[in-house]
N, C-alpha and C positions, 0 to 999 in steps of 0.2 A: 872197169871195176877196181883196178889198182888206184886210179885217181880218187875214186870215192873213198877207198880205204885210207888214202893219204889225208884227205879232208877230215875223215873220222878221227884219225890219230891226232891231227893238229887240234881239232876242237876238244878232244878228250884231254890231251896232255896240257893244253893251255888253261883249261878250267880246273883240273884236279891239282895243278901246281900253284893255282892262285891262293894267296893268303886268305882271302874272303871265304873261298870254298873250304879250305882246311879248318879255319876257325869255326865256321858255321857247322861243319860236319862233326867236329869234335865237341864243341861247346853246347850245341843244341841237345843232344842226349844227356850230356853231363848236367845241364841245367835241370832237366826234368828228373834225373836220378837224384840230384841234390834236393830238389823240391819234394820228392817222395820220401827221401831219407829224413829231411827236417820235419815233414809232416808226421812221419811215423814216430820220430823221437819225441816231439812235443805231445802227440796223442797219448803216448804211454808214460811219459815222465813229467808231464805238466798238468796232470789231472788235479783238480782242487780236492784236497783231503780235509774233511771237516770233522770236528768233534762237537756233536750237537747235544746239548742238555735238553731234556724233555720234562716239562712240568705239566702233567695230565690231571686235570680236575675231574674229567669225565670217567677215568679209570678204564677206558676202552682201547687206548692206543699204546700206552707205555710198554706193555708186555708183548705187544704184537708187531711193533715196528722192528723190522729186520735190518741189522747193520750190513753194509756192503764194504768193499775195499776202500771206497772213497768217502763214505759217510758212516760214522759210528754214533749210534744213539745211546745215551745214558740217562736213566731216570734220576731226577734230582729232587730234593725237598723244596719247600716253599722259600727258605731263606736264599737259596740261589736265584730263584725267580725274582725275589725282592731286590737283589743286587743288580740284576739287569734292568729292572724297572727304574731303580734310582741312578741309572746310568753309571753303574760301577760293575762292569762285566768281570766275571771270573776268568782268569788267564787260562785255566784248564780247558775252557770251552770256547769255540769259535762263535757260538751263538746259542740262543735258547729258543726252543719250540714251545710255545704256550698254547695249550688246548683247554678251553673252558668247558663247562658242563653243557655240551651242545646237544642239539636234536639231530639224530642220525639222518633223518630225511632232509633236514635243512641245516647243514653244518656251517655255522656263521661264527666268526670271532677268532679263528686260529690265526695266530701271529708268530712271526719269527723275529726275535730281537737280537741285534748284533751291531757292532761298530762298522762293519763293512757290508757292502751289498753282495748278495749271493750271486754266483755265476749262473748263466742261463741253464746249463746242463744240471747243476746241482739243484736249482730251484725246481726243474722238471722232475728230478729224481725224488725229492722230498714230497712234491705233490703226488707222484705216482705211488709212493709208499703209503701216504695218508689215504688215498683213494682205494688202495687194495684192502686196507683195514675196514674202511667204510663198507666196501662191497661184501666182505665176509660177514660183517655184523648184520647188514641188511638181509642177507640170505638166511642167516641164523634165525632172525626174527620172523622171517617168512616161512620158517620150517622147511627150508631147502637143504637138502643134504649136500654140503660143499664138496665132500670127498667124491660122492657119486657124480656131481656136476663136473668136477675136474676129470673124472674117468670118461664122461660122455664127450667132453671137449677134446680129449687127448688124441683120439683116432679120427681125424677128418678125412674127407674125400680128396684124393689127388688124381685127377683125370689123366689116364694113360692113353695115348693115341697109337693106333696101329695103321700105318699107311699101306694099303694093299699094293703089292707089286714092288715095294721099295727093296733096295739092296740092303745089305747088312742085316740088322735085326728088325727093320721095319718100324721102329719106334720113332716118335717125334716129340719135341718139346718146343711149344710155340715161343716161350720166353727166350730160350737160348738161341733159337733160329732168328728171332727179331733182333737180338743184340748183335749177333755175327753179321747179319745182313746190313745193319745200320753202320757198323764199324767198317766193313769192307766197302760199301758204297761211298762212305765219306772219304776213305783213303784214296780211292780211285779218283774221286772228284778233286781232292787237294792236289794230288800228284799231277793230274792232267793240266790243271790250271797253272801250277808252279812252273813246271818244266816246258809247258807250251809257251807261257809268257817269256821264259828264258830263251827260247828259239827266236821269238819275235824280236826281243831286244838285241840278241846277237846279230841278226840280219841288219837291224836298223843301224847298229854301231858300225858295221863294215860299210854299209852304204854311205853314211854320213862321213866317214873318215876316208872314203874313196878307195878303201882296201879291195873292195869287191871288183873294181875295174881291172886291178892288177891280176886278181885271181882268175877271173873268167877269160883272161887272155890265153890261159893254158888249160883251164878246166871248163867244161860245159856247164851252163847255169843249172841244169838238172842234177848233174854230178855234185855241184857245190851244195845245192839244197838238200839232197839226200845225205851227203856227208855230214852236213851241219845237224840235220835231224837225228841221224844215228849216233853221232858223237855226243850230243847233248843228252840223248836218251840213255847212252852208256854212262854218262856222268851221273844221271839220276838214279840208275840202278846201283851204281857203286855207292853213292851216298845213302841210299835206302838200306842196302845191306850192312854198311858200316854202322848206321843207326841201330839196326836190330842187334848186331853183335855187341855194340857198346851198351845198349840198354840191358841186354841179358846178362852180360859180365858185371855191369855196374849194380843191377838189382841183386845179384848174388853176393857182391862185396857188401852192400848195405845190409843184407840179411845176416851175413856172417859176422858183421862188425858189432852186432848186438851183444852186450855183456851177458855173462852167465845169469846175473840177477834179472836182467830184462827177459831173457828167455824163460827162466823159471816162472816169472810173473805172467808172461804171455801163455805159457802152457797150463798154468794153474788157474788162470782167470776163465770162468765158465763162458763169459761173453766172447773172448778171443778164441776159446776152443770151439765154440759154436761157429765162429767166423771161419776158422781153419777147416772145419768139417764141411761148411757150406762151400768154401772155395774148392776143396778136394771133390766134393760132389758135383760141382759145376764142370770141372775138368773131366771127371769121369763121364758126365752126361754128354759132353762135347764129343768125346772119343766114341761113345756108343750110339749116340743119336745122329751124328753128322758124318758124312763122307768127307773126312779131312783131306785126304790126298786130292780128291776132285775139287774141292774148294780152293786149295792152294794152287793147283794147276790152272784153274779158271781165273783166279785173281791175277796170276802172272800174265796169262794170255790177254785178259781184258785190260790190264794196265799197259802192256807193251803196245798192242794194236790200237787201244783207245788213245794213247799218247801219239802214236804214228799218225792216226787219223786226224787228230786236231793239230799236231805239230805242223803238218804240211799247210793247213789253213793259216796257222799263226805266222809261218814263214812267208806265205803269200802276202799277208797284210804287212809284215815288216818290210818286205821288199818294195811295197807300193808307197809307204808314207816316208816323210823326211824326218827332220829332227824334232818337229813339234809333237809333244806327248799328247795334246788334245786330239790331233788327227788320229793318232794311233788308238786312242780310247774309243773314238767315235767309229773307227773302221772295225775295231775288235768287238764291238758290242753285239752285232748280229751273230758272230761265232760263239759267243758265250751264252746266248739265249738258250740253246738246247741243253747245255750243261747245267744252267741254273734251273731250268724246267725239270730236269731229271731229279734234282734235289727236292724241288717243290713237291713233285708227285711221289717221292720215295715212300713217305709215310702212308700214303694211300695204297701203294703197291705192297708194302709189308703187311698192312691190314687185310688185303685181299690179293694174295700173290697169284691166284688163278684167274683173276678178272681179265677182261679183254684189254683194259688199259695197260696193265702190266705185261701181258703176253706180247702185244704189238710193240710196245716201247722197249722191250728186251730184244726185239729183232731188228728194229730200225737202227742203223749204225750211229746216228747222232746221239741216241740215248742208251743204247744197249750195254756199253761198258758199266754204267752205274746201275741201271734197272736190272740187268741180269744178275749182278752180284747181290742185289737186294732180294731176288727170288730163289736163287740156288740153295741157300741154306735151309729152305723149307722142304726140300726133297727132290731127289733125282733118281729114277725117271718118273716120279709120281707127280709133284706139283709142277715141275719143269719137265716136259716130255722130251724124248730123244730128238723129234723132228724140230722142236723149238730151239733146242740148244745147237743142233747142227746148222739150222737156217741162220741162227744168230751169228755163229762163228763165220760162216761163209759170207753173209752179208757185210760183216765188219771187215773181212779181208778184201772183198770186192770194193767196198766203200773206200778203204785205205788206198787201193790202187787207183781208183777213179779220182779221188781228191788229190792224190799225189800228182797224177798226170795233169789235172787242171791247174793245180797250184804251181807246177813247174812252168807252165806256159805263162802264168801271171808273173812268176818270179823272173823269168827270162827277160821280160820287158821292164818290169818295175825296178829291178836292181840297178838298171842303168838310167832310170828316169829321175831327173832332178828339177826342182823349182816349181813344178806344177802340183797343185793340191789335188789328189786323186779322189774319185768317187766310185761308188760300187759299180756304176754302169761302165766306168773305164776298166775295172777289174774283169767284169764279165766279157767285155769286148776283147781284152787281152787274152782271156782264157780260151775263147773260141776262134782266135785268129789263126789262120792256116800258116 
């Protein structure tokens, strides 16, 4: 055990002290924080502000077009319109909206005259404002009470689900559950792939550099493999925790760096207020509808044991191949098939979390880390029963022990095998050699 810990310490310290690790750990979250900050800044400070002159021959639109923070409508006389037609725009306006005497049912001939092209969002906003007026006018002509119609539309149905036998308050929200399921499953997928491949590359490097020959003279191959898997896994957890901390701190800094004017604009903008209320509502729904402690615990367990399960297989492949990357890719492909298959069926499982496909794939160790995390947000012990979760946990632990035992036997032979291009039949023979 002491030798395993020594290998773990060596693997961990060697990688966390590496400049590449330090730069990627620090710069990756900073890049995304900067991206979010820049996007936020430009979304609130680079909006196109227009002063639009309106020449309305129909008399239907001018008094009904409502100005917004970005588009201000002003009714103008014919001489302003004539100036724009003669290509002599008035500097007080960015453009002129010309509305002829149109038929409300077939509105043709509305034009926007300006020296510059309208932005996509501004054009959509003007179209929306015009269509709102048309809709109101058509309802009036059809003797439809617009106020009554607005009242009818105001209170729509929102289906509330009650899951019988659930813990907490028993409520469920399919949209929130689907979002959490997708994010959790994709994170597990990415982390298993990244750090599993890191184990394989580490084993390959030691084998090619003949470092493994020196190490196995004092450490058993099984101890070396376990130390490498646990050490790189600890590096992955460290990097993941640092990313979370930096992202949370960086997001807080970006939020606090907004000027008072920006904050005032954000608070007083109805759209941003609605967004803030929506985000607050989503957070509240997550806390009330989901068993957050269970999800966090399950995520940590399935990440750790899913990584250990596949890292042993990646280590076995890394010990068998030489420096040719094509050999590594061809040998690695069968291992990655279950991971890719899990992502392929994830959408189906989210759509039907109680189906037989999702149930059995959340129990089989090769697919359970991703598929179980795609099912758990939909409810426990309702959607995911107690026996399914217990069997999934036990099968993944047993699968990890079995793959580690088989991989260690492959590792023991492959780490000292040079020159020969291995095949899967060789790995199987090494695994079952006494």
